[in-house]
C-alpha positions as CSV (number, residue, x, y, z in Angstrom):
1,M,-20.7,-175.5,-18.8
2,R,-19.8,-176.7,-15.3
3,I,-20.5,-175.0,-12.0
4,R,-18.1,-175.3,-9.1
5,P,-18.2,-173.8,-5.6
6,V,-15.3,-171.4,-4.7
7,G,-15.1,-170.7,-1.0
8,R,-18.3,-170.2,1.1
9,H,-20.1,-167.7,-1.0
10,A,-18.9,-167.9,-4.6
11,L,-19.4,-170.0,-7.7
12,L,-17.3,-170.5,-10.8
13,L,-18.9,-171.3,-14.1
14,D,-16.4,-173.1,-16.4
15,C,-17.4,-172.8,-20.0
16,D,-16.2,-175.5,-22.4
17,D,-16.6,-172.9,-25.2
18,P,-14.9,-169.6,-24.3
19,G,-17.4,-168.0,-26.8
20,Q,-20.2,-168.8,-24.3
21,V,-18.6,-166.6,-21.6
22,E,-20.2,-163.4,-22.9
23,A,-23.6,-165.1,-23.2
24,W,-23.5,-166.3,-19.6
25,R,-22.2,-162.9,-18.4
26,A,-25.1,-161.1,-20.0
27,E,-27.6,-163.7,-18.8
28,L,-26.4,-163.5,-15.2
29,W,-26.3,-159.7,-15.2
30,R,-29.8,-159.6,-16.6
31,R,-31.2,-162.0,-14.1
32,R,-29.5,-160.1,-11.2
33,D,-31.1,-156.9,-12.5
34,D,-34.5,-158.7,-12.7
35,G,-34.1,-159.9,-9.1
36,E,-33.8,-163.6,-10.0
37,L,-30.2,-163.8,-8.9
38,T,-28.3,-162.5,-5.8
39,A,-24.6,-161.9,-6.3
40,T,-22.4,-159.1,-5.3
41,E,-20.0,-159.5,-8.2
42,I,-20.3,-161.2,-11.6
43,V,-16.9,-161.3,-13.2
44,P,-16.1,-162.8,-16.6
45,A,-12.7,-164.1,-17.6
46,A,-11.2,-165.9,-20.6
47,A,-13.2,-169.1,-20.1
48,T,-15.0,-168.6,-16.8
49,V,-17.5,-166.4,-15.0
50,L,-17.2,-165.9,-11.2
51,L,-20.1,-165.1,-9.0
52,D,-19.1,-163.7,-5.6
53,G,-21.3,-162.7,-2.7
54,V,-23.8,-165.5,-3.3
55,P,-25.9,-166.2,-0.1
56,D,-26.8,-169.8,-0.9
57,P,-24.3,-171.2,-3.4
58,T,-25.9,-174.7,-3.5
59,A,-29.4,-173.4,-4.3
60,T,-28.0,-170.8,-6.8
61,A,-26.0,-173.4,-8.6
62,A,-29.1,-175.6,-9.0
63,R,-31.1,-172.7,-10.5
64,I,-28.3,-171.7,-12.9
65,A,-28.0,-175.3,-14.1
66,G,-31.5,-175.0,-15.4
67,W,-31.0,-171.7,-17.2
68,T,-30.1,-171.2,-20.9
69,P,-28.5,-167.9,-21.9
70,R,-30.6,-165.8,-24.2
71,P,-29.3,-165.0,-27.7
72,A,-27.0,-162.1,-28.0
73,T,-28.7,-158.8,-27.3
74,T,-29.4,-156.5,-30.2
75,T,-26.8,-153.9,-31.0
76,A,-29.3,-151.2,-30.0
77,A,-29.1,-152.4,-26.4
78,V,-25.3,-152.7,-26.3
79,R,-23.1,-149.9,-25.1
80,H,-20.7,-148.6,-27.7
81,V,-17.5,-146.6,-27.1
82,E,-15.4,-145.0,-29.8
83,V,-11.7,-144.7,-28.8
84,P,-9.7,-142.1,-30.7
85,V,-6.4,-143.7,-31.6
86,V,-3.2,-142.2,-33.1
87,Y,-1.7,-145.2,-34.9
88,D,2.0,-144.6,-34.5
89,G,3.0,-147.5,-32.2
90,E,6.6,-148.7,-32.5
91,D,5.5,-152.3,-33.0
92,L,3.3,-151.7,-36.1
93,P,6.0,-153.0,-38.5
94,T,6.3,-156.2,-36.3
95,V,2.5,-156.7,-36.5
96,A,2.6,-156.1,-40.2
97,R,5.2,-158.8,-40.6
98,H,3.2,-161.3,-38.6
99,W,0.1,-160.6,-40.7
100,G,1.9,-160.5,-44.0
101,V,0.7,-157.0,-44.9
102,D,1.9,-153.4,-44.8
103,V,1.4,-151.0,-41.9
104,P,-1.5,-149.1,-43.5
105,E,-3.4,-152.4,-43.9
106,V,-2.8,-153.2,-40.2
107,V,-4.3,-149.8,-39.3
108,R,-7.3,-150.5,-41.6
109,R,-7.9,-153.9,-40.1
110,L,-7.8,-152.5,-36.5
111,T,-10.0,-149.6,-37.5
112,D,-12.6,-151.9,-39.2
113,T,-12.7,-154.5,-36.4
114,A,-15.8,-154.5,-34.2
115,F,-14.2,-155.1,-30.8
116,R,-16.0,-156.3,-27.7
117,V,-14.8,-156.1,-24.1
118,A,-14.5,-159.8,-23.0
119,F,-13.2,-159.2,-19.5
120,C,-11.0,-156.9,-17.5
121,G,-7.8,-157.6,-15.5
122,F,-4.1,-157.0,-15.2
123,A,-4.7,-153.5,-14.0
124,P,-7.8,-151.4,-13.0
125,G,-9.5,-150.3,-16.2
126,F,-7.5,-152.7,-18.5
127,A,-10.0,-154.4,-20.9
128,Y,-9.3,-157.4,-23.0
129,L,-10.8,-156.7,-26.4
130,T,-11.9,-159.6,-28.7
131,G,-12.9,-159.5,-32.3
132,L,-9.7,-160.2,-34.2
133,P,-9.6,-163.5,-36.1
134,E,-7.5,-166.2,-34.5
135,R,-5.1,-166.2,-37.5
136,W,-4.2,-162.6,-36.6
137,A,-3.0,-163.5,-33.0
138,V,0.5,-162.1,-32.3
139,P,3.1,-163.2,-29.7
140,R,4.1,-161.0,-26.8
141,L,7.6,-159.5,-26.6
142,P,10.3,-161.9,-25.4
143,S,11.0,-159.5,-22.5
144,P,8.4,-157.0,-21.2
145,R,9.2,-153.3,-21.5
146,P,9.9,-151.7,-18.1
147,R,7.4,-149.0,-18.8
148,V,4.6,-148.7,-21.3
149,P,3.0,-145.2,-21.4
150,A,-0.6,-144.8,-20.3
151,G,-3.0,-144.8,-23.2
152,S,-0.9,-147.2,-25.3
153,V,-3.0,-149.4,-27.6
154,A,-1.5,-152.8,-28.0
155,L,-2.0,-156.4,-29.2
156,A,-1.1,-159.8,-27.7
157,G,-2.4,-163.2,-28.6
158,P,-5.9,-162.8,-29.9
159,Y,-6.6,-159.7,-27.8
160,A,-6.3,-155.9,-28.2
161,G,-5.9,-153.8,-25.1
162,I,-5.3,-150.2,-23.8
163,Y,-3.0,-149.5,-20.9
164,P,-5.0,-147.3,-18.5
165,T,-1.8,-146.3,-16.6
166,A,1.9,-146.5,-17.2
167,S,3.2,-149.9,-16.3
168,P,5.5,-152.7,-17.4
169,G,4.1,-154.7,-20.4
170,G,5.0,-157.1,-23.1
171,W,2.2,-156.4,-25.6
172,L,3.0,-155.1,-29.1
173,L,2.3,-151.3,-29.3
174,V,0.2,-150.1,-32.3
175,G,-1.0,-146.7,-31.2
176,R,-2.1,-144.4,-28.3
177,T,-5.2,-142.6,-27.0
178,R,-5.8,-139.8,-24.6
179,L,-9.1,-141.3,-23.5
180,T,-9.4,-141.8,-19.7
181,L,-9.9,-145.5,-19.1
182,F,-10.2,-145.5,-15.3
183,D,-11.5,-142.9,-12.9
184,V,-12.2,-143.8,-9.2
185,H,-14.7,-141.0,-9.0
186,A,-16.8,-142.2,-12.1
187,D,-19.6,-144.7,-12.0
188,P,-18.5,-147.2,-13.2
189,P,-14.8,-146.3,-12.7
190,A,-13.8,-148.3,-15.8
191,T,-14.6,-146.7,-19.2
192,L,-14.6,-150.1,-20.9
193,T,-16.7,-152.8,-19.1
194,P,-17.6,-156.3,-20.1
195,G,-20.0,-156.5,-23.1
196,T,-19.1,-153.0,-24.3
197,R,-18.6,-152.7,-28.1
198,V,-15.4,-150.8,-29.0
199,R,-14.1,-149.1,-32.1
200,L,-10.5,-148.1,-32.3
201,A,-11.1,-145.0,-34.5
202,P,-8.1,-143.3,-36.2
203,T,-7.5,-139.7,-35.3
């Protein structure tokens, strides 16, 4: 892991192993909660963690360099969200061809996968869900759709995701949910936040 300054009051942690991002995210959130770290925002991404609003980046970087993330928290301490999904996406046959199985097996695999929110981006409330084996990664569409309906459950690369609002998008659509994923009046506004365990339950 490398620590780089970003501007006057931010640090970026570059993780050689993307699998360490969640460990560092959880460790930094825990230390902030315990008063050992001051940062306005701690934002994980695919292979980095950004700390913004750090009063003394140099001193903070030196402290972080001496820390070792704790082992993953127990499942009892992790937030879980069950997302009710109607599996009727128009790209289910395409995913089935990529995986070499039939559509019911695609639905079974997605239902049985223990997903985790790795990071958020693209749009407010859009969570990138990890948990699928690398061999199940699927390509995006050659050309994005002009409009993907809100609540669409989709796959792209190694990730699953749910569109919180209608928007253009090139992910493969496998289903839909009526769950509200972003509400500016809620705390937090996003239903799916980093570290959250997610099950895409059939309904």
